[in-house]
N, C-alpha and C positions, 0 to 999 in steps of 0.2 A: 805561470806558463812555464815549461822546460824550456831546455836548450834547443833553438829552432836547428842548429847545426845539426842535434841529433834525432831529428824529427823524420818518420818516413815521408814519402811523396805524397801518401793518401793524408796524412796528418798536416803535413805542411799546407796541402791544400785547403783542409778544412781550418785550421789556425788563421790561414791567410784571408779565407772566406768570412770568418767571424769577425776578424779585426775589420774588414774594409766595410762590413755592415755596422759596426759600431762607429767607427770613422765617420761614415756617412751619415751616419742617424743624428750625430753630433753637430757635423758641419751643416746640414739641410734640415735639423730641426725636425725630423720624421721619428716616428717611432721604428726600429728596427725591424717589424713586421710589416712595415710600409713599404721597405724596400726590396724588390723581387730580384733574383740574381742574374736572369738572363734578359733584363729589360736595361738598354742602354743608358748610362750614367746620366748622357745629356738628356734624358727623358725627366730626370729629376731636379733639372735646373743648373747641373753642376758645371760651372764656368771654368774658362780655361786658368783662371789664378787658383781656384780651387783644385783644380785637376794637379796642377805643378805642384802645389802645397802638399796635396795627398800622396803623389807619389815618391815626392822629397821624404814625408813624414814615413811612409811604406818601407822606402829603402833602408832609412835608418832602424825602422823595426827589425828588418831582415838583416841589416848589417852587410848591404851590398847597394852598389851605385844602382839607378833605375833611370832609364831615358823616360823623360816624362811625354816623349811619344808616344811610348807604349801604349797608351788609352785610344790612340788612333787605329791600332791593330786589335786592341783587345778590350773592346769597349764596354764590357759587361761585369759585374764582381765574379761570376762563375769563370768568365775568359781569362780575367785576368789571374785568378787564383790558380786556374789550371795551366797557363802556361808558366808561370813563377815556381809552381811545385815541378814541372818538368825540366826548367831550366837549373834546378838545385840538385841534380846530381852529381857526385864526385866530389 
């Protein structure tokens, strides 16, 4: 995958979305197609320790610090990806 710093907001949204689906698929032992982008992650059984780990790993992948409380405001894959790409400008 190319440099995230050179990604457009749309590409960053898509890349983040795909990263989250892949991560959750492995973590929750689900097929990627079983994870719907607009379903709250808690509905899949993501617990607080899994959520904190996911946000930490996502932050490392993006090269930025992310607050684990992000999931309270943005509880779905789509919401997280859209929020993070909107904040990536500049």
